[in-house]
PASEBA-1860 file (N, C-alpha, C; in nm, 3 decimals):
! residues 86
1> XXXXXXXX> -1.502/5.939/5.074/-1.552/5.865/5.189/-1.652/5.750/5.152 ~ -1.732/5.780/5.053/-1.838/5.669/5.032/-1.805/5.593/4.918 ~ -1.671/5.607/4.851/-1.640/5.541/4.744/-1.639/5.363/4.756 ~ -1.625/5.341/4.870/-1.618/5.196/4.920/-1.746/5.143/4.990 ~ -1.842/5.211/4.983/-1.967/5.178/5.036/-2.025/5.049/4.979 ~ -2.002/5.023/4.850/-2.059/4.895/4.794/-1.999/4.767/4.834 ~ -1.869/4.779/4.896/-1.826/4.665/4.944/-1.867/4.615/5.078 ~ -1.955/4.704/5.149/-2.012/4.649/5.272/-2.098/4.553/5.262
9> XXXXXXXX> -2.104/4.444/5.350/-2.200/4.329/5.363/-2.263/4.330/5.489 ~ -2.389/4.253/5.492/-2.457/4.231/5.623/-2.366/4.192/5.717 ~ -2.382/4.253/5.842/-2.296/4.234/5.956/-2.169/4.304/5.964 ~ -2.120/4.387/5.868/-2.009/4.449/5.879/-2.031/4.571/5.974 ~ -1.946/4.622/6.049/-1.963/4.726/6.148/-1.912/4.868/6.104 ~ -1.992/4.951/6.135/-1.942/5.095/6.122/-1.950/5.179/6.251 ~ -1.840/5.249/6.282/-1.814/5.333/6.389/-1.851/5.469/6.359 ~ -1.931/5.539/6.431/-1.953/5.682/6.430/-1.906/5.750/6.563
17> XXXXXXXX> -1.831/5.857/6.549/-1.778/5.912/6.663/-1.866/6.050/6.666 ~ -1.920/6.052/6.816/-2.014/6.176/6.832/-1.937/6.292/6.863 ~ -2.009/6.398/6.880/-1.931/6.535/6.900/-1.860/6.536/7.042 ~ -1.928/6.447/7.139/-1.846/6.424/7.266/-1.752/6.309/7.271 ~ -1.714/6.274/7.170/-1.605/6.158/7.141/-1.657/6.028/7.194 ~ -1.790/5.998/7.202/-1.841/5.876/7.213/-1.842/5.796/7.081 ~ -1.820/5.669/7.081/-1.802/5.584/6.958/-1.947/5.500/6.966 ~ -2.015/5.513/6.860/-2.139/5.443/6.849/-2.110/5.329/6.727
25> XXXXXXXX> -2.141/5.219/6.766/-2.119/5.103/6.663/-2.257/5.064/6.604 ~ -2.245/5.056/6.484/-2.366/5.002/6.386/-2.330/4.895/6.328 ~ -2.421/4.799/6.290/-2.388/4.681/6.209/-2.493/4.681/6.085 ~ -2.427/4.664/5.968/-2.507/4.681/5.849/-2.618/4.567/5.829 ~ -2.738/4.612/5.803/-2.857/4.510/5.796/-2.894/4.500/5.662 ~ -2.883/4.608/5.571/-2.946/4.591/5.442/-2.855/4.676/5.351 ~ -2.855/4.640/5.227/-2.761/4.719/5.128/-2.876/4.718/4.975 ~ -2.902/4.842/4.938/-2.993/4.818/4.822/-2.961/4.924/4.725
33> XXXXXXXX> -2.989/4.886/4.595/-2.977/4.972/4.488/-3.119/5.031/4.440 ~ -3.121/5.164/4.441/-3.250/5.220/4.390/-3.223/5.305/4.283 ~ -3.332/5.318/4.200/-3.347/5.429/4.089/-3.310/5.565/4.153 ~ -3.234/5.638/4.063/-3.183/5.772/4.111/-3.302/5.863/4.145 ~ -3.405/5.846/4.079/-3.520/5.940/4.091/-3.630/5.872/4.191 ~ -3.603/5.780/4.261/-3.691/5.708/4.366/-3.668/5.807/4.491 ~ -3.803/5.815/4.555/-3.809/5.879/4.687/-3.757/5.792/4.790 ~ -3.647/5.836/4.869/-3.604/5.761/4.983/-3.709/5.712/5.076
41> XXXXXXXX> -3.814/5.809/5.098/-3.940/5.779/5.191/-3.999/5.645/5.148 ~ -4.006/5.627/4.995/-4.094/5.526/4.949/-4.014/5.375/5.006 ~ -3.903/5.382/5.037/-3.809/5.264/5.065/-3.810/5.272/5.218 ~ -3.864/5.366/5.310/-3.859/5.362/5.434/-3.725/5.410/5.493 ~ -3.652/5.469/5.411/-3.500/5.500/5.448/-3.498/5.620/5.566 ~ -3.596/5.695/5.578/-3.602/5.811/5.654/-3.704/5.800/5.767 ~ -3.752/5.686/5.796/-3.856/5.652/5.881/-3.803/5.711/6.020 ~ -3.900/5.753/6.103/-3.876/5.805/6.229/-3.903/5.714/6.344
49> XXXXXXXX> -3.967/5.603/6.316/-3.996/5.508/6.405/-3.898/5.379/6.429 ~ -3.918/5.292/6.515/-3.825/5.184/6.520/-3.697/5.217/6.582 ~ -3.609/5.113/6.582/-3.477/5.121/6.652/-3.392/5.235/6.582 ~ -3.298/5.283/6.658/-3.198/5.380/6.580/-3.119/5.307/6.472 ~ -3.104/5.382/6.367/-3.021/5.325/6.256/-2.947/5.436/6.193 ~ -2.873/5.395/6.089/-2.791/5.491/6.001/-2.810/5.448/5.877 ~ -2.842/5.544/5.782/-2.853/5.508/5.639/-2.760/5.591/5.546 ~ -2.678/5.535/5.481/-2.583/5.604/5.393/-2.635/5.594/5.256
57> XXXXXXXX> -2.613/5.702/5.170/-2.661/5.696/5.044/-2.549/5.754/4.966 ~ -2.525/5.684/4.846/-2.431/5.747/4.747/-2.478/5.702/4.607 ~ -2.409/5.777/4.509/-2.433/5.732/4.372/-2.390/5.611/4.339 ~ -2.476/5.550/4.244/-2.437/5.410/4.197/-2.478/5.397/4.039 ~ -2.449/5.263/3.992/-2.491/5.247/3.864/-2.414/5.322/3.743 ~ -2.484/5.340/3.625/-2.415/5.400/3.521/-2.428/5.542/3.510 ~ -2.323/5.615/3.463/-2.329/5.749/3.442/-2.401/5.790/3.320 ~ -2.494/5.888/3.323/-2.570/5.911/3.202/-2.502/6.053/3.147
65> XXXXXXXX> -2.445/6.058/3.041/-2.378/6.178/3.007/-2.482/6.285/2.956 ~ -2.595/6.223/2.912/-2.699/6.316/2.851/-2.774/6.375/2.967 ~ -2.794/6.302/3.078/-2.872/6.338/3.201/-2.753/6.423/3.306 ~ -2.621/6.380/3.284/-2.532/6.431/3.377/-2.565/6.396/3.524 ~ -2.576/6.262/3.523/-2.600/6.204/3.660/-2.585/6.055/3.666 ~ -2.570/5.982/3.782/-2.576/5.846/3.784/-2.721/5.806/3.789 ~ -2.743/5.688/3.732/-2.884/5.642/3.724/-2.944/5.561/3.849 ~ -2.861/5.550/3.945/-2.896/5.464/4.054/-2.831/5.518/4.180
73> XXXXXXXX> -2.897/5.485/4.290/-2.831/5.511/4.433/-2.816/5.388/4.501 ~ -2.710/5.400/4.596/-2.680/5.266/4.672/-2.720/5.320/4.821 ~ -2.798/5.245/4.869/-2.839/5.298/5.030/-2.802/5.158/5.111 ~ -2.720/5.205/5.210/-2.665/5.091/5.308/-2.728/5.142/5.446 ~ -2.808/5.060/5.498/-2.866/5.071/5.626/-2.796/4.990/5.737 ~ -2.773/5.057/5.855/-2.704/4.977/5.970/-2.790/5.030/6.092 ~ -2.805/4.911/6.174/-2.863/4.923/6.307/-2.764/4.967/6.407 ~ -2.807/5.037/6.508/-2.734/5.055/6.624/-2.719/4.924/6.701
81> XXXXXX> -2.590/4.894/6.732/-2.574/4.767/6.817/-2.647/4.792/6.953 ~ -2.695/4.672/7.016/-2.771/4.676/7.126/-2.694/4.732/7.259 ~ -2.560/4.710/7.244/-2.466/4.752/7.348/-2.445/4.899/7.354 ~ -2.480/4.967/7.243/-2.460/5.109/7.224/-2.596/5.182/7.226 ~ -2.706/5.107/7.249/-2.838/5.190/7.240/-2.843/5.277/7.366 ~ -2.931/5.376/7.347/-2.952/5.478/7.459/-3.024/5.399/7.573
END
């Protein structure tokens, strides 16, 4: 599902279907590559204040065979469109 996360650009739209079949539309506002050992909190990715948003995180960068992990993370943040806001 996240294999194409890296092709998203600012302004691209993401739809999320809720449990009650409502569709919420989000627009990408930021895409950033972070070190794999970085704390998401240091980048404000899980902040509880501000407007509703969605942050998707996946592996990125080079694979380290010795560490058995990817060396970076890709974080894409999208804001809830105003017409879908609660």
